[in-house]
C-alpha positions as CSV (number, residue, x, y, z in Angstrom):
1,M,0.0,0.0,0.0
2,M,1.1,3.5,-0.7
3,E,2.8,5.5,2.1
4,T,0.7,7.9,4.2
5,H,3.3,10.5,4.4
6,R,6.9,11.4,3.2
7,R,9.6,13.8,4.2
8,L,10.4,16.7,1.9
9,P,13.2,19.3,2.0
10,R,12.4,22.8,3.1
11,L,14.0,26.0,4.4
12,A,12.8,27.3,7.8
13,F,12.9,31.1,8.3
14,G,12.9,32.5,11.8
15,S,14.2,35.1,14.1
16,D,17.4,33.1,14.5
17,G,18.0,32.9,10.8
18,I,17.5,30.4,8.0
19,A,17.8,26.6,8.5
20,Q,17.9,23.8,6.0
21,G,16.1,20.6,6.8
22,S,13.0,18.5,6.0
23,R,9.5,18.1,7.1
24,P,7.1,15.1,6.9
25,L,4.0,15.9,4.9
26,P,0.8,13.7,4.4
27,A,0.2,11.9,1.1
28,E,-2.7,13.1,-1.0
29,V,-3.7,10.4,-3.6
30,A,-6.5,10.2,-6.1
31,V,-8.8,7.4,-4.9
32,A,-11.5,6.3,-7.4
33,L,-14.5,4.7,-5.8
34,S,-15.8,2.3,-8.4
35,F,-19.0,0.4,-8.0
36,N,-19.5,-2.7,-10.2
37,G,-16.9,-1.5,-12.6
38,T,-18.1,2.1,-13.0
39,T,-16.4,5.1,-11.2
40,Q,-18.8,6.9,-9.0
41,A,-16.4,9.4,-7.3
42,V,-12.8,10.4,-7.3
43,M,-11.6,11.8,-4.0
44,M,-8.2,13.1,-3.0
45,A,-7.4,11.1,0.1
46,T,-4.8,9.6,2.4
47,P,-4.1,6.1,1.2
48,S,-5.0,4.2,4.4
49,D,-8.0,2.3,5.8
50,L,-9.5,2.1,2.3
51,T,-11.9,-0.8,3.0
52,D,-13.4,1.3,5.8
53,F,-13.6,4.2,3.3
54,A,-15.5,2.1,0.8
55,Y,-18.1,1.0,3.3
56,G,-18.5,4.4,4.9
57,F,-18.8,6.2,1.6
58,A,-21.3,3.7,0.2
59,L,-23.5,4.1,3.3
60,T,-23.3,7.9,3.8
61,E,-23.9,8.5,0.1
62,G,-26.9,6.3,0.0
63,I,-25.4,3.8,-2.4
64,A,-25.3,0.6,-0.4
65,T,-25.7,-0.8,3.1
66,P,-23.0,-3.1,4.5
67,S,-25.0,-6.2,3.7
68,Q,-25.2,-5.1,0.0
69,I,-21.5,-4.9,-0.4
70,E,-20.1,-8.1,-1.8
71,S,-16.4,-7.3,-2.0
72,V,-13.9,-4.5,-1.9
73,E,-10.4,-4.4,-3.5
74,A,-7.9,-1.6,-3.6
75,V,-6.0,-1.7,-6.9
76,E,-2.9,0.6,-7.2
77,T,-2.5,2.3,-10.6
78,C,0.2,4.6,-11.9
79,N,-2.0,7.6,-11.0
80,G,-3.6,6.6,-7.8
81,I,-5.8,3.9,-6.3
82,D,-8.9,2.3,-7.9
83,L,-11.1,1.2,-5.0
84,Q,-13.2,-1.5,-6.6
85,I,-16.5,-2.1,-4.8
86,W,-18.9,-4.8,-5.9
87,V,-22.5,-4.5,-4.7
88,T,-25.7,-6.5,-5.0
89,P,-28.1,-6.0,-7.9
90,E,-30.5,-4.1,-5.6
91,A,-27.8,-1.5,-4.8
92,E,-26.6,-1.3,-8.4
93,A,-30.1,-0.5,-9.5
94,R,-30.4,2.3,-6.9
95,L,-27.0,3.6,-8.1
96,A,-28.0,3.5,-11.7
97,A,-31.1,5.6,-10.9
98,R,-29.0,8.4,-9.5
99,R,-25.7,8.0,-11.5
100,R,-23.4,10.9,-11.2
101,T,-19.7,11.5,-11.4
102,M,-18.3,13.4,-8.4
103,A,-14.8,15.0,-8.2
104,G,-14.2,15.8,-4.6
105,P,-11.5,18.2,-3.4
106,V,-10.7,17.6,0.2
107,G,-12.2,20.9,1.4
108,C,-15.7,20.3,0.0
109,G,-18.2,17.5,0.8
110,L,-20.9,18.4,-1.6
111,C,-18.9,18.7,-4.8
112,G,-20.4,17.0,-7.8
113,I,-24.1,16.8,-6.8
114,D,-26.4,17.8,-9.5
115,S,-29.3,19.5,-7.7
116,I,-30.2,21.7,-4.8
117,E,-32.4,19.0,-3.5
118,Q,-29.4,16.6,-3.1
119,A,-27.5,19.3,-1.1
120,V,-30.4,19.8,1.4
121,R,-31.8,16.2,1.3
122,A,-33.8,15.0,4.2
123,V,-31.7,13.2,6.8
124,P,-32.8,10.1,8.7
125,H,-33.9,10.6,12.3
126,V,-31.7,9.1,14.9
127,A,-33.6,6.3,16.7
128,P,-34.4,7.0,20.4
129,S,-32.0,5.3,22.8
130,P,-30.9,5.5,26.5
131,F,-27.5,6.8,25.5
132,R,-26.4,9.8,27.6
133,M,-23.2,11.5,28.4
134,S,-22.1,13.5,31.4
135,P,-20.2,16.8,31.0
136,A,-17.2,15.0,32.4
137,Q,-17.4,12.3,29.8
138,V,-17.6,14.9,27.0
139,N,-14.5,16.5,28.4
140,A,-12.7,13.1,28.7
141,A,-13.7,12.2,25.1
142,V,-12.3,15.4,23.7
143,S,-9.1,15.0,25.8
144,A,-8.7,11.3,24.5
145,L,-8.8,12.5,20.9
146,T,-5.3,13.9,21.2
147,A,-3.8,10.4,21.4
148,Q,-5.6,9.2,18.3
149,Q,-3.9,11.4,15.8
150,P,-0.5,9.9,14.9
151,L,-0.5,11.3,11.3
152,H,-1.4,14.7,12.5
153,D,1.3,14.6,15.1
154,I,3.9,13.8,12.4
155,T,2.6,16.2,9.7
156,R,0.3,18.8,11.3
157,A,-1.9,18.4,8.2
158,A,-4.6,15.7,8.8
159,H,-8.1,15.6,10.2
160,C,-9.4,13.0,12.6
161,A,-12.8,11.5,13.3
162,A,-13.2,9.3,16.3
163,Y,-16.0,7.2,17.9
164,W,-16.4,7.3,21.7
165,T,-18.3,4.8,23.8
166,P,-18.6,4.6,27.6
167,S,-15.6,2.3,27.5
168,G,-13.5,5.0,25.8
169,I,-12.4,5.6,22.2
170,F,-13.8,2.8,20.1
171,A,-12.0,3.8,16.8
172,A,-10.4,6.7,15.1
173,R,-9.5,7.5,11.5
174,E,-7.3,10.2,9.9
175,D,-7.2,11.7,6.5
176,V,-6.2,14.9,4.7
177,G,-9.9,15.4,4.0
178,R,-12.3,15.8,6.9
179,H,-15.1,14.1,5.0
180,N,-12.9,11.2,4.1
181,A,-11.8,10.8,7.8
182,L,-15.5,10.6,8.8
183,D,-16.4,8.1,6.0
184,K,-13.5,5.9,7.1
185,L,-14.7,6.0,10.7
186,V,-18.3,5.3,9.7
187,G,-17.1,2.3,7.6
188,H,-15.2,0.9,10.6
189,V,-18.1,1.4,13.0
190,I,-20.7,-0.3,10.8
191,R,-18.3,-3.2,10.2
192,N,-17.8,-3.7,13.9
193,G,-21.2,-3.9,15.6
194,R,-22.2,-0.2,15.5
195,P,-22.3,0.3,19.3
196,Q,-24.1,3.4,20.7
197,G,-21.7,6.3,21.0
198,A,-20.6,9.7,20.0
199,V,-18.7,10.9,16.9
200,I,-15.8,13.4,17.6
201,L,-14.4,15.6,14.9
202,T,-11.3,17.8,14.8
203,S,-12.9,19.9,12.0
204,R,-15.8,22.4,11.7
205,V,-19.3,21.0,11.4
206,S,-21.0,21.6,8.1
207,I,-24.3,20.3,6.9
208,D,-22.8,17.3,5.0
209,M,-20.9,16.2,8.1
210,V,-24.2,16.1,10.1
211,Q,-25.8,14.2,7.2
212,K,-23.2,11.5,7.4
213,V,-23.5,11.2,11.2
214,A,-27.3,10.9,10.9
215,T,-26.8,8.1,8.3
216,L,-24.6,6.3,10.8
217,G,-27.3,6.8,13.5
218,A,-24.9,8.2,16.1
219,P,-26.9,10.2,18.7
220,V,-24.1,12.6,19.7
221,L,-21.7,14.7,17.5
222,I,-18.9,16.5,19.2
223,A,-16.5,18.9,17.4
224,V,-13.6,21.0,18.5
225,S,-14.6,23.7,16.0
226,A,-17.9,25.6,15.4
227,P,-20.9,24.4,13.4
228,T,-22.6,26.4,10.6
229,A,-26.1,27.6,11.4
230,T,-27.5,25.2,8.8
231,A,-25.7,22.3,10.4
232,V,-27.4,23.1,13.7
233,D,-30.8,23.1,11.9
234,V,-30.1,19.7,10.4
235,A,-28.8,18.2,13.7
236,E,-32.0,19.5,15.3
237,E,-34.1,17.8,12.6
238,A,-32.2,14.6,12.8
239,G,-32.4,14.3,16.6
240,I,-28.6,14.6,17.1
241,T,-27.1,16.2,20.1
242,L,-24.6,18.7,18.6
243,I,-21.7,19.7,20.8
244,A,-19.1,22.1,19.4
245,L,-16.2,24.4,20.4
246,A,-15.2,21.5,22.7
247,R,-12.1,21.6,24.8
248,A,-10.8,19.5,27.7
249,D,-12.6,21.8,30.1
250,R,-15.6,23.4,28.3
251,F,-18.0,22.9,25.4
252,E,-21.2,24.4,24.0
253,V,-24.4,22.4,23.2
254,F,-26.6,23.5,20.3
255,T,-29.3,20.8,20.0
256,H,-31.0,18.1,22.0
257,S,-29.2,18.9,25.3
258,D,-31.4,16.3,27.1
259,R,-28.7,13.7,26.3
260,L,-26.4,15.6,28.7
261,E,-26.7,14.3,32.3
262,T,-26.2,17.3,34.6
263,S,-27.9,19.0,37.5
264,A,-26.0,22.2,36.9
265,H,-28.0,25.4,36.9
266,V,-28.4,27.1,33.5
267,R,-27.6,30.8,33.7
């Protein structure tokens, strides 16, 4: 498999002069997601956890459920990776009905859609559950995220998406693209029992990130950055508890605060 990062030469300018050296930087590879032999999307991504990526992308894009995926194979080419995904006839028929080609730069999660309706599509409502978090657990989950980012630690240029359960961090995935990191995480979670828990993001929360979390069915979404106003609206509609601007000692809740167990007085 291709390397996730490599070291490149650079000049460092500072108050103490100019220094020669090198810096590790993340790989950014064209990954084609092909379903039954036809390319559905080409994403610039970090070449790791590609089976998870295939499952997560298929689910969050409404292409196939895990049971409808028959096989996944990552084939290296001279220009990137062809992620060949084979799905059941039912999923293929659904895909044919909405066939599109999507070129996805890492900064945009809605590139390539062909209608306004697709951008603001209805999201599934998260099923009721007894899942709750205390403020201390939210703080602990955010603090635990730091240890889950080896690629970011090396390169300072990768996003992370993690899944927290009452037992701690269940899984974490990194990528140069925030949407890719979340799709990889979703893929892992749905392939490993889909326990009740919270998604944690190092990135801002846009509408498409909430849509992906709603498709996973996670009741809580925690982010270290701020959400957009529309993302808050979608989280409210989907029944997701949206927590943002989260640090080790504070956070803000924008929707469905009833999942936070606290007796603290609200000022």
